[in-house]
N, C-alpha and C positions, 0 to 999 in steps of 0.2 A: 767798773771795768777798770777804770784807771789805778784805782787803789791795789786791785790786782796784778798789776803791770808793775808795780816798783820793786817787786823781789824779781822780777825776770832779768838774766843775765842779757847783757847788751850783745849786739851783733850790727854789723854791716855786708851786706852781702850786694857783690856785684859780679854777673856771670854765673861761673862755675866753682868761683873760690869765695867761701864765706869766711869774711876774719870776726874771730871771736874777741869780743871786749871785755872789761870788767866787769864786777859786780855793780850794779846801780847803786849812788850813794843817797838818793833821795829816799828818806823813810826805812824803817824797820834797821836801825843802827844795833839793834840788840841782835838781830838774825846775822849780820855781817857780822860782829863782834865773836857770837859763837861759833860761826863757820872759820873763820880765823884762828880763834882759839884751839878749835879741834884739829886744824891743820898744823900747828904748833905741837900739838901734843902727839901729833903721828910721827912728825919728825924727831922729837926728842925719844921716843920709842921705836924708831926705825932698825938699831941695831942690824944683825945680818941675815935680814929676810931676803929670802930671792922670788917672791912672788913679781910679777911683772909691774903692778902699780910702786912697789917699795924699789925697784930698781929704777925706773924712770925719777922718783923722788929723790934717790940718793945722787943721781946725775945731774940733776938739778941744781940740789943743795952745793954739790962742787964746782958747776958752772955760774949759777948767779947769787948763792950767800942763802943763810937760812929764812931771812925776812921775804924776800922774793919767791922762794920756794913756797913758802906758808902761803902767802897772797894767792899764787898760781894753784898750789893745792884747793882751796878754799875755793877759789873760783870752776873748777873742774868739780868739786862736789856740790856746789850750786846748780850747776848745769844738770848734774844725774838727778838730783833732787828736784828740778823743773820739770824734767822728764818724766818721772815717776808722778809727780801731780798731775801733769798733762794726761797722761795714760789713765789716770782712774778716775778722772773726770768725764 
């Protein structure tokens, strides 16, 4: 069970407002690196795409810069992967 939780995205919830934290740094360094590299590739090939996720990412790059946007996209992708894995189990 503890081994399975290492890839879990962290969050802190109080009342009605969940606060989403970053990707866990303990274990699975390769998985974190792959998520970040994939996010950097997505930023590099952003172009003039007009889908909602691309528009969100473009605005985030303008506000925060490429590195922070890559980590934010990796975190978002990790949460989506985690949700898919939890539904499949």
